N, CA, C and O atoms as CSV, one atom per row, in Angstrom:
chain,resi,resn,atom,element,x,y,z
A,1,UNK,N,N,1.273,-0.951,0.045
A,1,UNK,CA,C,0.226,0.152,0.265
A,1,UNK,C,C,0.909,1.511,-0.362
A,1,UNK,O,O,1.964,1.838,0.183
A,2,UNK,N,N,0.589,2.088,-1.105
A,2,UNK,CA,C,1.775,3.279,-0.465
A,2,UNK,C,C,1.239,4.048,0.047
A,2,UNK,O,O,0.015,4.135,0.152
A,3,UNK,N,N,2.372,5.050,0.643
A,3,UNK,CA,C,2.075,6.691,1.373
A,3,UNK,C,C,0.704,6.976,1.935
A,3,UNK,O,O,0.132,7.005,3.025
A,4,UNK,N,N,0.396,7.223,0.329
A,4,UNK,CA,C,-0.631,7.725,-0.047
A,4,UNK,C,C,-2.237,7.311,0.724
A,4,UNK,O,O,-2.934,8.121,1.335
A,5,UNK,N,N,-2.535,5.984,0.519
A,5,UNK,CA,C,-3.517,5.475,0.098
A,5,UNK,C,C,-2.968,5.396,1.826
A,5,UNK,O,O,-3.758,6.144,2.402
A,6,UNK,N,N,-2.064,4.876,2.792
A,6,UNK,CA,C,-2.478,4.225,4.282
A,6,UNK,C,C,-2.811,5.661,4.812
A,6,UNK,O,O,-3.677,5.770,5.679
A,7,UNK,N,N,-2.144,6.798,4.318
A,7,UNK,CA,C,-2.106,7.707,4.940
A,7,UNK,C,C,-4.336,8.268,4.894
A,7,UNK,O,O,-5.007,8.297,5.926
A,8,UNK,N,N,-4.941,8.615,3.416
A,8,UNK,CA,C,-6.143,8.207,4.181
A,8,UNK,C,C,-6.731,7.300,4.836
A,8,UNK,O,O,-7.829,7.363,5.389
A,9,UNK,N,N,-5.735,6.121,4.762
A,9,UNK,CA,C,-6.882,5.115,5.339
A,9,UNK,C,C,-7.211,5.475,6.687
A,9,UNK,O,O,-8.308,5.404,7.240
A,10,UNK,N,N,-5.815,5.977,7.266
A,10,UNK,CA,C,-5.634,6.149,8.800
A,10,UNK,C,C,-6.486,7.827,8.773
A,10,UNK,O,O,-7.429,7.715,9.556
A,11,UNK,N,N,-6.477,8.950,8.303
A,11,UNK,CA,C,-7.497,9.926,8.708
A,11,UNK,C,C,-8.809,8.746,8.867
A,11,UNK,O,O,-9.340,8.271,9.871
A,12,UNK,N,N,-9.064,8.512,7.294
A,12,UNK,CA,C,-10.883,7.811,7.261
A,12,UNK,C,C,-11.072,6.847,9.464
A,12,UNK,O,O,-11.834,7.109,10.394
A,13,UNK,N,N,-10.426,6.261,9.375
A,13,UNK,CA,C,-10.171,6.146,10.649
A,13,UNK,C,C,-10.831,6.689,12.026
A,13,UNK,O,O,-11.615,6.374,12.922
A,14,UNK,N,N,-9.870,7.845,11.525
A,14,UNK,CA,C,-9.984,9.010,12.541
A,14,UNK,C,C,-11.032,9.998,12.194
A,14,UNK,O,O,-10.910,11.174,12.537
A,15,UNK,N,N,-11.953,9.612,11.594
A,15,UNK,CA,C,-13.184,9.929,11.234
A,15,UNK,C,C,-14.290,9.178,11.140
A,15,UNK,O,O,-15.385,9.736,11.218
A,16,UNK,N,N,-14.209,7.928,10.976
A,16,UNK,CA,C,-15.314,6.885,11.966
A,16,UNK,C,C,-15.201,6.759,12.852
A,16,UNK,O,O,-16.274,6.339,13.286
A,17,UNK,N,N,-13.995,6.902,14.167
A,17,UNK,CA,C,-13.677,6.740,14.967
A,17,UNK,C,C,-14.647,8.005,15.008
A,17,UNK,O,O,-15.830,7.707,14.847
A,18,UNK,N,N,-14.359,9.449,15.205
A,18,UNK,CA,C,-15.555,10.805,16.115
A,18,UNK,C,C,-16.371,10.586,15.635
A,18,UNK,O,O,-17.381,10.943,16.241
A,19,UNK,N,N,-16.650,9.794,14.104
A,19,UNK,CA,C,-18.583,9.917,14.188
A,19,UNK,C,C,-18.868,8.737,15.436
A,19,UNK,O,O,-19.505,9.308,16.321
A,20,UNK,N,N,-18.603,7.243,15.815
A,20,UNK,CA,C,-18.692,7.008,16.308
A,20,UNK,C,C,-18.906,7.229,17.934
A,20,UNK,O,O,-19.451,6.454,18.721
A,21,UNK,N,N,-18.066,9.058,18.311
A,21,UNK,CA,C,-17.332,8.792,19.428
A,21,UNK,C,C,-19.107,10.624,19.681
A,21,UNK,O,O,-19.465,11.078,20.768
A,22,UNK,N,N,-19.520,10.957,18.627
A,22,UNK,CA,C,-20.439,12.265,18.141
A,22,UNK,C,C,-21.743,11.285,17.842
A,22,UNK,O,O,-22.826,11.847,17.679
A,23,UNK,N,N,-21.674,9.788,17.761
A,23,UNK,CA,C,-22.951,9.493,17.810
A,23,UNK,C,C,-23.444,9.126,19.398
A,23,UNK,O,O,-24.487,9.596,19.855
A,24,UNK,N,N,-22.280,7.943,20.418
A,24,UNK,CA,C,-22.762,8.654,21.186
A,24,UNK,C,C,-22.990,9.304,22.328
A,24,UNK,O,O,-23.221,8.828,23.440
A,25,UNK,N,N,-22.881,10.837,21.868
A,25,UNK,CA,C,-23.160,11.723,22.228
A,25,UNK,C,C,-24.971,12.701,22.008
A,25,UNK,O,O,-25.534,13.617,22.608
A,26,UNK,N,N,-25.270,11.886,20.906
A,26,UNK,CA,C,-25.942,11.978,20.263
A,26,UNK,C,C,-26.952,12.006,20.794
A,26,UNK,O,O,-27.846,12.836,20.957
A,27,UNK,N,N,-26.506,9.694,21.440
A,27,UNK,CA,C,-27.591,9.379,21.874
A,27,UNK,C,C,-28.332,10.035,23.089
A,27,UNK,O,O,-29.513,10.325,23.284
A,28,UNK,N,N,-26.898,10.188,24.018
A,28,UNK,CA,C,-27.214,11.484,25.396
A,28,UNK,C,C,-27.766,12.915,25.082
A,28,UNK,O,O,-28.171,13.467,26.105
A,29,UNK,N,N,-27.868,13.518,24.168
A,29,UNK,CA,C,-28.074,14.910,23.789
A,29,UNK,C,C,-27.721,15.244,22.370
A,29,UNK,O,O,-26.799,15.715,21.704
A,30,UNK,N,N,-29.142,14.671,22.234
A,30,UNK,CA,C,-29.575,15.393,20.760
A,30,UNK,C,C,-29.688,16.737,20.181
A,30,UNK,O,O,-29.619,17.517,19.232
A,31,UNK,N,N,-29.879,16.502,21.237
A,31,UNK,CA,C,-29.887,18.874,20.984
A,31,UNK,C,C,-29.056,19.563,20.502
A,31,UNK,O,O,-28.950,20.416,19.621
A,32,UNK,N,N,-28.399,19.001,21.306
A,32,UNK,CA,C,-26.916,18.952,21.241
A,32,UNK,C,C,-25.805,19.004,19.351
A,32,UNK,O,O,-25.175,19.817,18.675
A,33,UNK,N,N,-26.109,17.915,19.326
A,33,UNK,CA,C,-25.062,16.794,19.268
A,33,UNK,C,C,-25.292,15.546,17.682
A,33,UNK,O,O,-24.358,15.053,17.050
A,34,UNK,N,N,-27.051,15.288,17.363
A,34,UNK,CA,C,-28.219,14.851,16.278
A,34,UNK,C,C,-27.142,15.622,14.893
A,34,UNK,O,O,-26.942,14.800,13.999
A,35,UNK,N,N,-26.534,16.885,14.658
A,35,UNK,CA,C,-27.006,17.298,13.573
A,35,UNK,C,C,-25.486,17.362,13.474
A,35,UNK,O,O,-25.160,17.786,12.366
A,36,UNK,N,N,-24.517,17.104,14.206
A,36,UNK,CA,C,-22.884,17.513,14.501
A,36,UNK,C,C,-22.711,15.637,13.916
A,36,UNK,O,O,-21.860,15.281,13.102
A,37,UNK,N,N,-23.724,14.701,14.570
A,37,UNK,CA,C,-23.865,13.050,13.708
A,37,UNK,C,C,-24.056,13.492,12.443
A,37,UNK,O,O,-23.256,13.892,11.597
A,38,UNK,N,N,-24.818,13.408,12.439
A,38,UNK,CA,C,-25.720,13.482,11.034
A,38,UNK,C,C,-24.747,13.633,10.055
A,38,UNK,O,O,-24.434,12.879,9.134
A,39,UNK,N,N,-23.950,15.638,10.670
A,39,UNK,CA,C,-23.480,15.513,8.555
A,39,UNK,C,C,-21.703,15.144,8.754
A,39,UNK,O,O,-20.789,15.511,8.016
A,40,UNK,N,N,-21.633,14.428,9.823
A,40,UNK,CA,C,-20.029,13.216,9.369
A,40,UNK,C,C,-20.393,12.053,9.358
A,40,UNK,O,O,-19.486,11.235,9.208
A,41,UNK,N,N,-22.040,11.426,9.531
A,41,UNK,CA,C,-22.586,10.101,8.704
A,41,UNK,C,C,-22.568,11.108,7.092
A,41,UNK,O,O,-21.997,10.688,6.086
A,42,UNK,N,N,-23.309,12.465,7.146
A,42,UNK,CA,C,-23.426,12.134,5.324
A,42,UNK,C,C,-22.059,12.476,4.833
A,42,UNK,O,O,-21.913,12.228,3.636
A,43,UNK,N,N,-20.573,13.194,5.697
A,43,UNK,CA,C,-20.062,12.642,4.695
A,43,UNK,C,C,-19.132,11.716,4.159
A,43,UNK,O,O,-18.510,11.713,3.096
A,44,UNK,N,N,-19.182,10.609,5.513
A,44,UNK,CA,C,-18.268,9.560,5.642
A,44,UNK,C,C,-19.381,9.119,4.292
A,44,UNK,O,O,-18.772,8.640,3.335
A,45,UNK,N,N,-20.821,9.217,4.121
A,45,UNK,CA,C,-21.239,8.068,3.128
A,45,UNK,C,C,-21.706,8.772,1.315
A,45,UNK,O,O,-22.290,8.340,0.322
A,46,UNK,N,N,-20.689,10.674,1.931
A,46,UNK,CA,C,-20.783,10.542,0.243
A,46,UNK,C,C,-19.350,10.366,-0.034
A,46,UNK,O,O,-19.038,10.367,-1.225
A,47,UNK,N,N,-18.257,10.188,0.995
A,47,UNK,CA,C,-16.408,9.613,0.189
A,47,UNK,C,C,-16.854,7.978,-0.455
A,47,UNK,O,O,-16.645,7.713,-1.639
A,48,UNK,N,N,-17.442,7.037,0.437
A,48,UNK,CA,C,-17.980,6.615,-0.120
A,48,UNK,C,C,-19.156,6.351,-1.569
A,48,UNK,O,O,-19.701,5.507,-2.281
A,49,UNK,N,N,-19.085,6.978,-1.448
A,49,UNK,CA,C,-19.830,6.623,-2.852
A,49,UNK,C,C,-21.552,6.859,-2.426
A,49,UNK,O,O,-21.779,7.528,-3.434
A,50,UNK,N,N,-22.390,6.837,-1.988
A,50,UNK,CA,C,-23.021,6.069,-0.746
A,50,UNK,C,C,-23.804,7.345,-1.069
A,50,UNK,O,O,-24.263,7.577,0.050
A,51,UNK,N,N,-24.455,8.743,-2.189
A,51,UNK,CA,C,-25.142,9.600,-2.282
A,51,UNK,C,C,-25.888,10.129,-1.680
A,51,UNK,O,O,-25.889,11.217,-1.103
A,52,UNK,N,N,-27.033,8.850,-1.863
A,52,UNK,CA,C,-28.185,9.124,-1.712
A,52,UNK,C,C,-28.669,9.276,0.071
A,52,UNK,O,O,-29.626,9.923,0.495
A,53,UNK,N,N,-27.584,8.390,0.957
A,53,UNK,CA,C,-27.656,8.201,2.637
A,53,UNK,C,C,-26.900,8.681,2.213
A,53,UNK,O,O,-26.815,8.257,1.061
A,54,UNK,N,N,-25.985,9.583,2.447
A,54,UNK,CA,C,-25.472,10.955,2.239
A,54,UNK,C,C,-26.260,11.999,1.955
A,54,UNK,O,O,-26.180,13.063,2.569
A,55,UNK,N,N,-27.332,11.712,0.715
A,55,UNK,CA,C,-28.427,12.832,0.924
A,55,UNK,C,C,-29.257,12.852,2.464
A,55,UNK,O,O,-29.549,13.892,3.055
A,56,UNK,N,N,-29.559,11.457,2.960
A,56,UNK,CA,C,-30.793,12.030,4.006
A,56,UNK,C,C,-29.969,12.135,5.258
A,56,UNK,O,O,-30.550,12.363,6.319
A,57,UNK,N,N,-28.895,12.013,5.231
A,57,UNK,CA,C,-28.095,12.026,6.179
A,57,UNK,C,C,-28.085,14.358,6.426
A,57,UNK,O,O,-28.493,14.880,7.463
A,58,UNK,N,N,-27.633,15.043,5.420
A,58,UNK,CA,C,-27.612,16.070,5.161
A,58,UNK,C,C,-29.499,16.997,5.656
A,58,UNK,O,O,-29.705,17.970,6.382
A,59,UNK,N,N,-29.927,16.619,5.316
A,59,UNK,CA,C,-30.795,16.962,4.579
A,59,UNK,C,C,-30.747,16.476,7.242
A,59,UNK,O,O,-30.393,17.169,8.196
A,60,UNK,N,N,-31.095,15.596,7.169
A,60,UNK,CA,C,-31.368,15.247,8.726
A,60,UNK,C,C,-30.611,15.780,9.736
A,60,UNK,O,O,-30.804,15.569,10.933
A,61,UNK,N,N,-29.679,16.527,9.227
A,61,UNK,CA,C,-28.349,17.284,9.912
A,61,UNK,C,C,-29.102,18.577,10.074
A,61,UNK,O,O,-29.097,19.203,11.134
A,62,UNK,N,N,-29.771,18.973,8.958
A,62,UNK,CA,C,-30.368,20.742,7.580
A,62,UNK,C,C,-31.690,20.624,9.265
A,62,UNK,O,O,-32.194,21.434,10.043
A,63,UNK,N,N,-31.703,19.884,9.165
A,63,UNK,CA,C,-33.423,20.228,10.469
A,63,UNK,C,C,-33.307,19.690,11.381
A,63,UNK,O,O,-34.389,19.181,11.670
A,64,UNK,N,N,-32.261,19.381,12.376
A,64,UNK,CA,C,-31.363,19.314,13.600
A,64,UNK,C,C,-31.250,20.466,14.120
A,64,UNK,O,O,-31.845,21.032,15.038
A,65,UNK,N,N,-30.099,20.867,13.167
A,65,UNK,CA,C,-29.551,21.791,13.199
A,65,UNK,C,C,-31.148,23.083,13.625
A,65,UNK,O,O,-31.469,23.662,14.663
A,66,UNK,N,N,-31.694,23.054,12.365
A,66,UNK,CA,C,-32.156,24.041,12.532
A,66,UNK,C,C,-34.285,23.923,13.518
A,66,UNK,O,O,-35.258,24.625,13.793
A,67,UNK,N,N,-33.702,22.343,13.624
A,67,UNK,CA,C,-34.899,22.849,15.443
A,67,UNK,C,C,-34.722,22.811,16.558
A,67,UNK,O,O,-35.522,22.719,17.489
A,68,UNK,N,N,-32.334,22.963,16.509
A,68,UNK,CA,C,-31.715,23.107,17.921
A,68,UNK,C,C,-31.162,24.742,17.257
A,68,UNK,O,O,-30.110,25.358,17.084
A,69,UNK,N,N,-31.629,24.798,17.190
A,69,UNK,CA,C,-31.119,27.032,16.852
A,69,UNK,C,C,-29.341,26.765,16.271
A,69,UNK,O,O,-28.661,27.761,16.026
A,70,UNK,N,N,-28.634,25.080,16.072
A,70,UNK,CA,C,-27.743,26.280,16.074
A,70,UNK,C,C,-27.449,26.876,13.932
A,70,UNK,O,O,-27.351,26.131,12.957
A,71,UNK,N,N,-27.421,27.770,13.965
A,71,UNK,CA,C,-28.033,28.578,12.087
A,71,UNK,C,C,-26.421,28.406,11.566
A,71,UNK,O,O,-26.031,28.876,10.498
A,72,UNK,N,N,-25.858,27.915,12.178
A,72,UNK,CA,C,-24.174,27.398,11.179
A,72,UNK,C,C,-24.061,26.318,10.686
A,72,UNK,O,O,-23.480,25.990,9.652
A,73,UNK,N,N,-24.390,25.967,11.119
A,73,UNK,CA,C,-24.884,24.206,11.445
A,73,UNK,C,C,-25.625,23.940,9.721
A,73,UNK,O,O,-25.446,23.263,8.708
A,74,UNK,N,N,-26.441,24.895,10.226
A,74,UNK,CA,C,-27.842,24.993,8.827
A,74,UNK,C,C,-27.252,25.467,7.732
A,74,UNK,O,O,-27.187,25.173,6.539
A,75,UNK,N,N,-27.103,25.763,7.996
A,75,UNK,CA,C,-26.361,27.309,7.329
A,75,UNK,C,C,-25.750,25.986,5.606
A,75,UNK,O,O,-25.341,26.318,4.493
A,76,UNK,N,N,-25.899,25.091,5.987
A,76,UNK,CA,C,-25.018,24.478,4.596
A,76,UNK,C,C,-25.591,23.611,3.935
A,76,UNK,O,O,-25.111,22.551,3.532
A,77,UNK,N,N,-27.468,24.331,3.678
A,77,UNK,CA,C,-29.104,24.490,2.926
A,77,UNK,C,C,-28.027,24.496,1.536
A,77,UNK,O,O,-28.487,24.595,0.398
């Protein structure tokens, strides 16, 4: 595996670990973390080429951000 491919894999693993932590926080405090978990999940789906999943998660992130007053996250509309 090339060093570039290895670096991409390491970055993706770090992103996935961060997403898992956000999902745990979102379960305990959805008002603060649901939009962030959905946004990171959407990015993971986009990277993996799962466009429909990404679209659904982006929309979920926007709805949650709007409902909970996170205007800076809602702005991704």
